[in-house]
N, C-alpha and C positions, 0 to 999 in steps of 0.2 A: 475879473477875479482878483482876489488878493487884498482888496481894500478893507480897512477895518470899519466897524459899524458907524463910527462918527463921520467918516469921509464920503459915504455913498450919496448923501443928500447934496453935498457940495459938488461931487464929481458929476452927478447926473442932472443937476438943477436945470440947466438950459435945455435938456432933452425931454423933460417931463412937462406935459401941458399944465398950465397954471391951476386949472380947476382940480386936476388929479393930484397935484402936489399939495394943494390946500387940504383935500380930503385925507391924504395920508398923514399930514402933519397933525390934523385933528385927531385921527385915530391913535397916533403915537402919544398924544397928550392924554387921551382917555386911558391908555394902558398905564401911564404914570399915575393918574388919579386913582385907578383901581388898586395899584400897588400900595398907595398911601391910604387905602380904604376910605377914600373920599367919593367913591362912586359905587353905588349899590351893585351887588353881584349879578342880580337878574337883569338890571339895566345894561350892565357891561356885556353880559352874555349875548343879548340881542345886538348890541353894537358890534361886537367882534364877529358874530355870525354874518352880519351884513357886509363884513369885509372878507368873508370866506373862511374865517378861522374857527374850526370845529374843535371840540373836545374829542379825545380818542380813547378807545378802550385801552387800559393799561395792563391789568392783571388778567389777560385773556386765556392764559394757559396753552395757547396754540404754538407749541415749540417742538420742533422735530427731535430735539435731544431729551425732551421730557422735563427740563428745568422749568420752574415757574417764572413767569415774566418778572415778578417783583424781585427775583434774585439776579436779574440781568440789568446792569447799570444802564440808565437812560443815556445814550451816547453824548448828548449835548450838555448834560448837567452832572454826570456822574451819580445820578440818583440811584440809590440802592434800596430804598424802601418805598412803600406806597405813597402816591402823591397826596399832598395836603391841600393845595390850591391849584388854580388853573395855571399858575406860574411854575409849579413843580412838575405837572403832568405833561407828557408828550401830546401833541395835537396833530390835526390834519389841516392842510391848507388847500382849499378848492380854488381853482383858477378858471375863469370863464374864457371859453374859446367860441365866440359867436358863430353859429352854423358850422363849426368845426374848422374854419379857415385859419391856418397857421403858416407863417413864413419860415424860411430857413433860419433867419436871424432870431426870430422869436423862439424857435425850437432850441437853438443854442443857449439862449438865456434861461429857458426852462431847465435845460440840462445842468447849467451852472448852479441854478437855485436848488435843484434836487441834490446835487453833490455837496454843496456847502451848507445847506440848511436842513437837509432831510437824510434819507438813507441811500441816496443815489439811484432811486427808482422813480420814474414817472408812471403814474397809473391813469390810463384813459378810461373814462366813465361811460355809462350808458346814456349820458346827456352830452357827449362830445366835450366834456370838461377834461382838465388835467388835475389830478390830486397828488399832493406830496404828503407822505405820512411821516410820523415821528419828528414833527417840527417843534420848535420852541416859540412860544407866542411873542417873546421879546425880540425875536429875529424878524417877525413878520413885517414891520414897517419898512425895513431896508429891502426885504424881498419884494414888497409891493413897489418900491421906487424903481428897482431894477426892471421889474416887469413893465411898469408904466412907461419907462424910457423907450420901450419897443412897442408901445401901443396896446399893452394887455392890462386889463383891469380885473380886480377881484371883487369890486363893489357889487353887492347884492348877489354874490354867488351862493349864499345861504340865507337863512332867516326868512321872515314873512315878507317876501319880495318877489319880483319877477326874476326867475332863475334864467340860466343860460337859454337863449333862443336857439332852438335846434333846426336843422334843415337837411334835406337829402344831400349826401356827399357827392352824388352824381349830378347835381344841379349844373346846368349849362352844357353837359356832355351826354345826358341820358337820351337813349333812343326813343323813349316813350313819353317824355315830358311835354307839357303844353308850352311852357316857357321857363326861363331860368329864374328861380326864386331867390337867388343869392342877394341881389341888391335890396329886395324887399325885407329879407331877414335882417340884413345889416341896418336898414332904416329903422325897423322895429326895435332892434337892440338899443341903438343910441337915443332914440326918441324916448323910450320908457325908462332908460337908465337914470335913476335919481329923480324921476318926474314926481311932482308933488302929489299926483293922483294915485300913485302906487305905493305910498308910504304907510297906509293905514289898513293893510290886509290882516285878516285873522290867521292866514296860513300862506304858504308858498303858492306861486302862480307860474305855470309852465306853458310855453308857447312853442308851436312847431309849424314848419312850412314844408309842403310837398309839391313837387312839380306835376304829379299825376295822382289819380284817385285809386289806382289798383294796388300798386306795390306797397310794401311796408317799410321802405327805407327811412321814412320820417316818423312813422307811428302816430300820425295825426289824431286818430280817433281815441287815443288814450291821453289826450292833453286837455288842460283847462281851456285853452283857446287854440284853435287850429285853422290853418289856411291851406286850401288845396287849389292850385292854379287852374283857372278856367278862362275861356274866351267866349264871346258872343258876337254875332254880326247884326248890325243895324244900318240899314240903307247902304249895304255893301261895304261898310267899314267894320273892321275887326276891333273889338274892344277887349282889353285885358281886365281881369278881375279875379275873384276867388269865391269858391264855396267856403263858407265860414261855419265852423262847428264850435261848440262850447260845452263845458261841463263833463268832459271825459276825465279819466284818471285811473291809475291802478291802485297802489296802496293796498291796505288790507281788504277793502271792499271796492272792486273795480266798477267803474261806470263807463259805458260807451258814450262818446260825445253825441250831442244832439245838433241837428242842423239849425243854425241861427239864420243864415241867409243862403238861398240856393245860388245866387250870384250877387256879388258886391263889387262895384267898380273899384279899380285899384286906388283911385284918389280918396276913397273912403276908408282905406285900410287903417291909417293911423288914428283918425277921429273915432272910428268904431272901436278900435282897441282901447282908446282912452275912455270912451263911454262905458264899455264893458267893465273896465277897471273901476270906474266911479260907482257903478251899480254894485259891484262886488264889495268895494270898500264900505259902502253905506249900509248894505243889507246883509252882508255875510256874517256868519257867526263869529263872535270875538271871545266869548268866555270858554266854550267847550271846543278845544282844539280838535277833538275827534270828529266834529261836525262842521269844521270851519273851511274846508275846501269849497271852491265854487261849485263842484259837482253836487254837493248837498243843497246848495241854494237853488240851482236849476231844477233838481228833482223836487224840491218843496214847492217852488212856484209853478213849475211846468214851463215848457219852452215857449209857449205862446205869450204868457205873462212876462217872462224874462225878456223876450224880444220887444214887447211893448215898452218896458222900462228902459231898455237900451235905446230904442228909437226916441223916446221922450228925452232922455239924457242927451243924446246926440243933437237934437233940435235946440236944446238950451245952451249948448256950448259956444263960447266965443271962438271965432276963427283964429287959427294959429298958422303963421306962415310956414312953420316947419312941416305941416301936413303935406305940402306939395313941392317944396323947393328941391327935393331930391329926385322927383319923378322923371325928369327929362333924361337923367343919366341912366335910369333903370332900363331904358330901351337900347342903349348903346351896345354894339357887339363886343364881346370879351374873348380874347384869346390869351390863355396863359401858356407858359412854357417858351420854347425856343422856336425861332423861324425855321431852322433846319436841324437835322439830327446831330447829336453830340459826338457820335462815333461813326466810323466808316461802315459799321454794321456787317462786317464780313468775318467776325471771329466765330470760333466754334463754341456752341452752347456747352455749359458746364453740366456735370451730373445733376439730375433732378429737374432740369429745365422743362421737360415735357409735362411732368406731373404738376409742377408749379404753375405753368402757363394755363393748364387746363382748369385749375380752380381759382387762381388769383388774378387773372387778366380779364378785363372787360373791354369789349369793342365799343369805342365811342361812336357817336353819330357823325363825327367829323372824320372824313376819310383819311386814313394813314395814321391815326392816333389811337392809342389805347390807354387805359388806366389800370393801375396795379394796386392791389390790396397788400399791405404789409401786415401779415398775420401775427398778432401779439398774444401769446398765451396768457389768458386771464387779464389782458389789457395792460401788461407790464412791459416797460422798456427801460434799459439802464441809461445812465447819463452818457456813458461812452458810446453806446449804440445810437443814442439820439444825436450826438455830434457827427457820427458817421453818416446817419440818415440826412442830416442837414447838408453835408457836403454832396451827397448823392442828389438831393433835391436841386441844389444850385447847378449841378452839372447837367441834369436831364430835363428838369421842368421847374424853373424858378417860380416861386409864388403859386405853386399848384398842389399844395399838400392840404389834406383835411383829415380830421378825426372822424370816426363813425360811431353810431350808437351801438355797434357790435364790438366796441372796444379795440378797434384797429386804426391804422393809418391808411389813407387812400391817396395815392400819388397819381395825378391826372396829367393829361396832355403829354404823354410819352410817345415819341416817334416809334412806330413799329420797328424800324431798323435798329433802334437802340435796345430792344427788349432783351436780347441775349446778354448784352454787356451789362445792362442794369441788373439782371438776375445774378450775374457773377459778382457784382459789387455788393448786392444785398446778401448773397451767400457768404461772402468774406466777413460781413458784419453780423452773421448769424441772424439774419432777418428775412430769410427766404423760405420760411416754413410754408408748405402748401396747405390746402384745405380751408382757405378763407371762406367765410359765410356758408360752410357746409356743416354737416352733423358733428364733425370733430372740433369745430370752432365754438366751443361751449362758452356761453356767457355766465359769469358768476360775480355776485357782489362781494364786498370784503368780508361779510359775515363775522364770525367770531375772531378772525385775525385782528381786526382793529375797530370794529363797530360796536358801540355800546348796546345795540339792540339785538346783536347776533345770538341765535339760539344754537345753531349747529354750524359746522365748518363747511360753508358753501364753496370756498376756494379749494379746500382739501378735496371735496367731492368732485368739483369741476375739473381739477387737475387729474384726478383718477379717471374720470370718464373720458376726458380728452385723450389721455395716453392710451387707454384701451381701444378707443375708436380709431386712433391713428395706427396702432399696431395691427388692427384688423383691416386697415385700408378702406374703412367705411366712407371716407370722404371721396372715394372714387367709385363707390357702388352706385349703379344707375338708379336703383330704387330708393336707397336710404340716404344718399348724399344730401338731399334737400330737407331732411327732417331737422327741425330746430330744437335744441335742448338748452334750457336755461335754468339756473339755480340761484335761489335766494336763501340767505341765512335765517330769515324770519318771514312772517306773512306780508311784510310791507312792499314786496315786489320790486326792490331796487335792481334785482337781476332779471326783471320782466318775465317772471315765470308764467304769468297769466296769458301771455300772447305766444307762448312757445307751443309747438306740437306736443312736446313732453316737458312739463315744468315740475320743479321741486321747490318746496320751501321748508326751512328748518322747523323742527318741533322736538318735544321731549316727552317721553313716556316713562312711567314707573313700572318696573318688573320686579316683583318682590321688594327687596330693600335697596334696589339700585335704580338710577336713572339711565335711560338708554337713548342715545341720539337717534332721531327719526327724521324723515323727510316726507311731507305730504306730497303725494303724486297727483298732478293735475293733467287732465287730457281734454282736448277739444279746442284749444286756442290755436291761433294762426296769425301770420303777418299779412295775410291777404286783406284787401279792402282797407289798407292803411292801418292794420292791426285792429280791425273791428270785431274780432271774434275772441272771446275770452274763455279759458278753460276753467273747469271746476274740479275740486279735489275729489278723488275717489277712495282714498285710503292712506294711512300712514305706513310707510315702509321703513323698517330698521335701516339706519344709515349704511351699514355694511352689506345690505342686500340690494341696495339701489342699482349697482351695475348689473346684477343678475336680473332684476326686474326689467331694466332697460333692454337687456338682451332678449328676454322672453317676449317683450312687446315687439321688438324688431322681427323676431322669428314669426310671430303671429301675423304681423302686417305683411311681410314679404310672401308668406305662404297663402294668404287669403285675399289679398287685394285684387280687384278687377283691373284690367288694363287702363293705365293712366290715372288710377284712383290715388288721390293724395291722402296723407296720413289722417288729417282731420275728418275727411269724408269717410274713411274706413272706420274711425272711432264712432262716428255718428251712425253708421250703418250697422255695425256689430253691436253697439250699445255698451255703455260703461258698466252696466250690471254684469253682463257676460264677461267683459274684460277683467273686472275685479275678481269674479269667481275663478278665473283661470290663472290669476297670480296670487290667489288667496293664501297659498302655503308659504309664500315669501313674506307675508306680513307677521308671521309668528317669530317670536324671539326665544331662542334657546336659553336655558337657565345659565346663570353665571358659571356654575361648576362645569357645565357641559361645554361652553364656549365663551370664555371671558373676552374674546376679541370683539364681540358685539357691544361691549360696554365701554369701548374706546372709539373716539371720533377719528375721522380721516386725518392722517398726518399729525397725530398727537400720540405720544407714548404713554400718557396717563389715562387712568379710568375717567370716563366722561364726567361723572360727579357722584360722589358717595355721601358727602355731607357728614352728619353725625350718626347715620343709621348703621348699626352693627351688622356684621355678616350673619351672626347667629339668628337674627330675626327671620331670615327667609326659610329656615328649616321647617317651620310650621305654618308657612304662608298659605292662605286660602283665598279664593276669589271672594271679595267682599261685596256687600250690597251696593256700595258706591261704584265699584268697578262694573257690576252688572248694569247699573243705571247709565253710566257713561258709555258703555258698549251699546246699550239700547238707543241712547241719544245719537251716537255716531251712525247707527244703522238707519235711524229715522231721517237724519240729515242727508245721508247718501241716497235714500229713496226719493227724497225731495229733489236732489240734484238730477236724478234720472227724469223725473216728471217735468221739471222746469224746461228741459230741452224741447218739449212738445210745443207747437206754436199756438195752441188755443188759449183763450182767456180763462176758460174753466180750469185747465191744467195748471195755469199760473197760480190761480187762487188756491188750488189743492196743495201745490208745492209750498206756497208761503205758509199755509196753515200747518203743514207737516214740519217745516223748519221751526216754527214757533213751538210746536210740541217737542221737538228735539231740545230746545232751550229749557223747557220746563223739566224734561227728564234729567238734563245735566244739573240743573239747580237742585232738583229733588235728590239726586245722587249725593251731592255734597252735604245736604241736610241729613241724609241717612248715615253719614259717618258718625254722628253722635246720637241720632234718634232713628232706629230702624223702622219705627212705626209711622213715619211721615205719610200723610195722605196724598191722594192724587189730584185734589181740587186745584186747578191752576192759580186761582186767586190766593188760596191759602199758601201754596208753595211760594208764590211771588212775595207775599207779605213776610213770611218767615225768612226767606232768603235775604230780603232787604234788611230785616232787623238783625239777623244773626251773622250775615257775611258782609253786607255793604256798610251798614252803620258802624260795625265794629272794625272795619278795615281789613278783615281777614281775606277778602277776595282779591285784594290789591297787593301788587309788589311794584317795584320801581317802574317797570316798563309794561306791565300786563295788568289788566283788570278794569280800569276806569272806562276805557273805550268799549270793552266787551259787555260790561254792565249796562252801558247806554244802549247797546243793541237789544238786550233782553228787555229793558225798560220800554223801549219804543215798540217792540213786538207785542209786549203784554198790553200796552195802552191801546194798540190797534187790533188786538186779538188775532194777529197774524194776517190781517187784511192788507192788501197792497193795491196800488193804482193800476199797474200794468205788469207785463212780463219782465221788464227791466227791474222793476221793484221786487218781483219774486226772486230773480237771480240774486239781487243784493241781499234779500232776506236769507236765502240759502247760505250765501257766503258768511253772513253775520252769525248764523247758527253754528257754522263750522268753527269760526273764531271763538265764539263763546264756549264751545266744547273744549277747544284747546286751552283756554284760560281756566276752565274747570279742572282739566288734567293738572295744570301747573299748581292750582290751589290745593288739589288733593295731595300732590307730592309734598307741599309745605306742611299740610296737616299731619302726614305720616312722619315727616322729619321732626315736627314738634312733639308728637307722641313718643317717638323713640328717644328724643332728648330728655323728656320728662322721666321716662323709665330708667334711662341711664343714670340720671341724677339721683333717682330714688334708690337704685341699686348701690351706688357709691355711698349714699347716706346710711344705708342698712349695714354696709361693711364697717 
């Protein structure tokens, strides 16, 4: 700490690997070229993304004191007005932590970087990364050098690249694992990092490793490429390998991964990964980003054809010594931590030890050792806490810390005798919060706090739910403690709402002349089978009624479940239609005059959004034909989501057809805004919608519209027909997203009409 910007390169030069130093120097030169306007903005955007440097929402309005962000000086530049270029605006730095493994020294450097270049907070992500917010892009080269000096890279943390390779944090100590996947995830990380065959992707590519097939610690089934540890016996000899899956993903439209190989020998792991990358780079979509993930390629080709192409590619590849040079070390036994306990183990436990140990302590398969989850609310830890944690790690289990996809830290190889003393030190650092991995450990993406795509305050809602669940002691409730709740600020599922028992994602609705923050409620997901079950939306809940809706769901579940019945099983037995009917009263928004609190998002003192619409407009407000059509579309899409859960092929076809009908109704509703006499013919509706809303650009805004139009276009071209049940589920999801985009478009139409009237009134005066 304390060195000026010009001296870090000289200070750390001999500690940074030559290849990493060269990459960072090149990146620094690119920043200078961009400042001199000698590098195109779009080209530079991809270059900085590949170094993990993101743009960040600036005027997000999410301030507890009600001031607008643009009135708050950007701390590193004294900025008091809106940013004009990427050099004026605050950014976010994403830092890769392969399979979550981080050392005490690395954690200290991360803490230093957060304090000197950011706002003093490390944010743990749902991909085991670390993110620093409110960074200055001109600081990033020196930050990268300091990270590189302790073996951390930011290369390809973002952009159209292989993102952080994730892995189960219990790897090597899990009671149910087949074998430790850590060395395999490490080999995959460094083999593909910067590899020439992964530089021409149309979109990002995510890989995960799991030591078992049942638990959801690694969420393999929601990944572009996933490896599940497996063994087979041949002539009495045990052979390691993997079940390989491909084409999974959440995002706006989730896909469950398909099995590429039932068993693949471990020696084939890297060449198969390379072959898959080549097929994706060659055949994946490049022009339309909304269809560019590998899940769309697998769905289009079918898994059999995709497998044939991978096998063909694998056979044509030249042998690379890196494929196997690491394999011998993968079988060596690994013991992290200390040979003996760090303390005498005879101290008295401090208050809260019993509750904390019940929820945060995991019994390792190695006798005498436990692992401890450091529960981080919303994934945040301060620089000061991080340094304290680094000291604790050194004392109790050196080199045995990992991040988790649930946004926590996981400290392994702790001697059982040290547990009480460890709890005491964590408590002193304010890091001994109980409830890890329980209902109160709510996952939430950054949402409107810092993300440009955020629609609603996911962190605000997540914090509110977490506090309420903790106050009620639900993390100790034998029935509710294992229910998973996850929140995203938009449909893109960074908060993993699709795989939660109860998921929410941000949305917006117009009520009279006001916009009201909402969250779509999803039910039916789960982490079982490596996150192989995705939930579907059943309705939009006003943001301020989400806690009440959650409480009602809990009451229904606890009162009606059969012995041992999990939440997802209860949802599937009772049925989403019945559940929606029983929370239907909570979906209604009171008028602004009756309760203005509904028109404010969580942890924000300002009204959610008023725009230019005058308050007087709502006095004579009636339900328009457009609103009727959008309501009908939502009802049709919901009915489709009920039917698609049935296993039969006929039901899948019916659900897909209904989802297409819902899109037609939504498009028809927008057309009715200007022409109440729009007909019902699907072809005519489609043609008019394309002419009046797509070609004119009225359906699009910065982050909404193009993708959703593509969903409608594809559904119309296929007349709602799909290949299988997975295709039907995707069509239902697509219809729901198209309806959301139609709502957003309708809100803009109302704003435009109100603005025109206001200008006319001023002109008349």
